[in-house]
C-alpha positions in Angstrom: 87.8 86.2 76.0 91.3 85.3 77.2 91.6 87.0 80.5 95.3 86.3 80.9 96.5 88.4 78.0 95.0 91.8 77.0 96.5 93.4 74.0 94.9 96.8 74.4 95.0 99.3 77.2 91.5 98.3 78.1 89.1 95.6 77.1 85.3 95.4 77.3 83.4 92.2 78.1 79.8 91.4 79.0 77.8 88.3 79.7 74.8 86.9 81.4 75.5 84.2 84.0 73.7 81.9 86.4 76.9 80.6 87.9 80.1 82.7 88.1 83.3 81.0 87.0 85.8 80.0 89.6 88.3 82.6 90.8 90.9 83.5 88.2 94.3 85.1 88.6 94.2 88.9 88.3 97.9 89.6 88.1 97.9 91.6 84.9 94.9 93.9 85.1 92.3 95.4 87.2 88.7 95.8 86.3 85.4 97.6 86.9 82.4 95.3 87.2 78.9 96.8 86.7 75.7 94.9 87.5 73.1 95.5 84.8 70.5 93.2 86.3 70.3 90.3 88.8 71.1 89.7 92.5 73.6 87.9 94.5 76.6 88.4 96.7 80.1 89.6 96.0 83.0 88.4 98.2 86.2 90.4 98.0 89.2 89.7 100.2 86.9 87.9 102.7 84.3 90.7 102.9 80.9 89.9 101.5 78.3 92.3 100.0 74.9 91.9 98.5 74.7 93.2 94.9 71.8 94.2 92.6 71.3 96.3 89.5 73.4 99.4 89.1 76.1 98.3 91.6 79.7 98.7 90.5 82.8 97.0 92.0 86.5 97.7 91.5 88.9 94.7 91.5 92.6 95.3 91.7 95.2 92.7 90.6 95.8 91.7 94.2 92.2 91.1 95.1 90.6 87.7 95.9 87.2 88.1 94.4 84.2 85.8 93.8 80.5 86.4 92.8 77.7 84.1 94.1 74.7 84.5 91.9 71.1 84.3 93.4 69.2 85.3 90.2 70.5 85.4 86.6 72.9 88.3 86.4 74.0 90.5 83.5 77.6 91.6 84.1 79.7 94.3 82.4 83.5 94.2 82.7 85.9 96.9 81.8 89.4 95.6 82.2 92.7 97.6 82.1 95.7 95.6 81.1 98.4 98.2 81.6 97.3 101.7 82.6 100.7 103.1 81.8 100.9 102.1 78.2 101.5 105.1 75.9 98.2 105.3 74.1 96.5 108.4 72.8 93.1 107.0 74.0 94.1 107.4 77.7 95.1 111.0 78.6 97.9 111.8 81.0 95.3 113.2 83.4 93.3 110.0 83.3 96.3 107.9 83.9 96.8 109.9 87.1 93.1 109.4 87.9 93.6 105.6 87.5 96.5 105.7 89.9 94.4 107.6 92.4 91.7 104.9 91.9 94.2 102.1 92.4 95.7 103.7 95.5 92.3 104.4 97.2 90.2 101.5 95.9 90.1 99.4 99.0 89.6 101.9 101.8 85.8 101.1 101.7 85.0 97.9 99.9 81.7 97.3 98.3 79.8 99.3 95.6 82.1 102.2 94.6 79.2 104.5 93.5 78.7 106.9 96.3 77.3 109.8 94.3 73.6 109.0 93.8 73.4 111.3 90.8 76.3 109.4 89.2 74.4 106.2 89.2 72.0 107.6 86.7 74.9 108.6 84.5 76.9 105.4 84.6 74.3 103.0 83.5 73.5 104.6 80.1 77.3 104.9 79.5 77.7 101.2 80.2 74.8 100.4 77.8 76.4 102.7 75.2 79.7 100.9 75.5 78.0 97.6 75.0 76.2 98.9 71.9 79.5 100.1 70.5 81.1 96.8 71.2 78.3 94.9 69.4 77.6 97.1 66.5 81.2 98.3 65.8 79.8 101.1 63.6 81.9 103.9 62.1 84.0 105.8 64.7 83.2 103.1 67.3 86.8 103.1 68.6 86.8 106.9 69.1 83.4 106.9 70.8 84.4 103.9 73.0 87.5 105.7 74.1 85.6 108.9 75.0 83.1 106.8 77.0 85.8 105.0 78.8 87.6 108.2 79.7 84.4 109.7 81.1 83.8 106.6 83.1 87.2 106.8 84.6 86.5 110.4 85.7 83.2 109.4 87.3 84.8 106.5 89.1 87.6 108.7 90.3 85.0 111.1 91.7 83.2 108.4 93.5 86.5 106.9 94.9 87.3 110.4 96.2 84.2 109.9 98.4 86.1 107.3 100.3 87.8 108.7 103.4 91.6 108.0 103.3 93.1 105.3 105.4 93.2 106.1 109.2 90.6 108.8 108.7 87.0 108.3 109.7 83.7 110.1 109.4 84.5 112.3 112.5 87.7 113.6 111.0 88.0 117.3 110.2 87.5 118.3 106.6 90.9 120.1 106.6 92.9 116.9 107.0 91.0 115.2 104.2 91.6 118.3 102.0 95.3 118.1 102.9 95.5 114.4 101.9 93.7 115.1 98.7 96.1 118.0 98.0 99.1 115.8 98.4 97.6 113.1 96.1 96.8 115.7 93.5 100.3 117.2 93.5 102.4 114.1 94.1 104.1 114.5 90.7 105.3 118.0 91.6 107.9 117.8 94.4 107.9 121.5 95.1 104.2 121.5 95.7 104.3 118.8 98.4 107.1 120.3 100.5 106.0 121.3 104.0 106.5 125.0 103.2 104.2 124.7 100.2 101.5 122.8 102.0 101.6 125.1 104.9 101.1 128.1 102.7 98.2 126.4 100.8 96.3 125.8 104.0 97.4 128.8 106.1 99.3 126.8 108.7 102.8 127.4 110.2 105.2 124.6 109.2 105.5 123.5 112.8 101.8 123.4 113.4 101.2 121.5 110.1 103.4 118.7 111.2 101.7 118.4 114.6 98.2 118.7 113.1 98.9 116.1 110.4 100.3 113.6 112.9 97.4 114.1 115.3 94.6 113.7 112.6 96.1 111.1 110.3 98.1 108.9 112.7 101.4 109.3 110.8 103.9 112.0 110.0 103.5 114.2 106.9 106.8 112.9 105.4 105.8 109.3 106.1 102.5 109.7 104.3 104.2 111.4 101.3 106.8 108.7 101.1 104.3 105.9 101.4 102.1 107.3 98.7 105.0 107.9 96.3 106.3 104.4 97.0 102.9 103.0 96.1 102.9 104.8 92.8 106.4 103.4 92.0 105.2 99.9 92.9 102.2 100.3 90.5 104.5 101.3 87.7 106.9 98.5 88.4 104.1 95.9 88.5 101.9 97.1 85.7 104.1 98.9 83.1 107.2 98.4 81.1 108.6 101.8 81.9 112.3 102.0 82.6 113.5 102.9 86.0 114.9 106.2 84.8 111.5 107.1 83.2 109.7 106.4 86.5 112.3 108.6 88.3 111.7 111.4 85.9 108.0 111.3 86.1 107.8 111.2 89.9 110.3 114.1 90.3 113.4 112.2 91.4 116.7 113.8 90.4 117.8 110.6 88.6 117.6 106.8 88.7 120.1 106.5 91.5 118.0 108.8 93.7 114.9 106.7 93.1 116.8 103.5 93.8 118.0 104.8 97.1 114.6 106.1 98.1 112.8 102.8 97.1 115.4 100.6 98.8 115.0 102.6 102.0 111.2 102.2 101.8 111.0 98.5 100.7 114.4 97.0 101.5 115.1 96.1 97.9 115.9 97.8 94.6 113.1 98.6 92.1 114.6 96.1 89.7 114.5 93.3 92.3 110.9 94.3 93.2 109.8 94.1 89.6 111.6 90.8 89.0 109.9 89.2 92.1 106.5 90.3 90.9 107.1 88.9 87.4 108.2 85.6 88.8 105.2 85.1 91.1 
């Protein structure tokens, strides 16, 4: 399969290898890698982890990744070429889940399956996807789409097990809940105002600001701005959405408002940012 160009929102690929190919560019897609059998080590961004059957890894376009195989390994790859394509096989909710996955993928590198019960669900789904790809029986496209959507939900649930950046295992559950609330409501500007968050968690506005800074290491507004900026970057890199469409989807008043916000965050316009990425 040509990994440089994917003509569908997602692509399924599987193979048995004794030696993994040299690292390839991952500019245009990210992928889920599931280990069906075999052992070895996976190196991602200079961190190395042992792998064995039923481990799953998430690779984003910016990752430097390589597998070293100890025993013959059966790999399954689910690659997403452009998660923002308008396609009825990927629901709006799952596009948001994919954004959540991309934003939170690298907080805790290694196998992304944290729910033990989910491991028993994912393997038969992967095997079913392989069967559909091989047999291509009637309705295979619809069944594949349903399986991919379910897999996305399961991965999002396991990614949610990662603690957000600057938060560790000793952090209070309330700060984690606040961060999850912000991520879930990032598309609704009214919902992530200080007043709304305070009401949702029973804090005064003044106390919320102090509590958030103390437990997260940054101000509430800084966190919201950084998270929203990351979503804008994802769209600029991985979609062909126009700037005004991105502005509308993320709750900006207009394109000019988004341009001003993004330039304040990144020191360049969205158009210049996208052009630089394309020319890399």
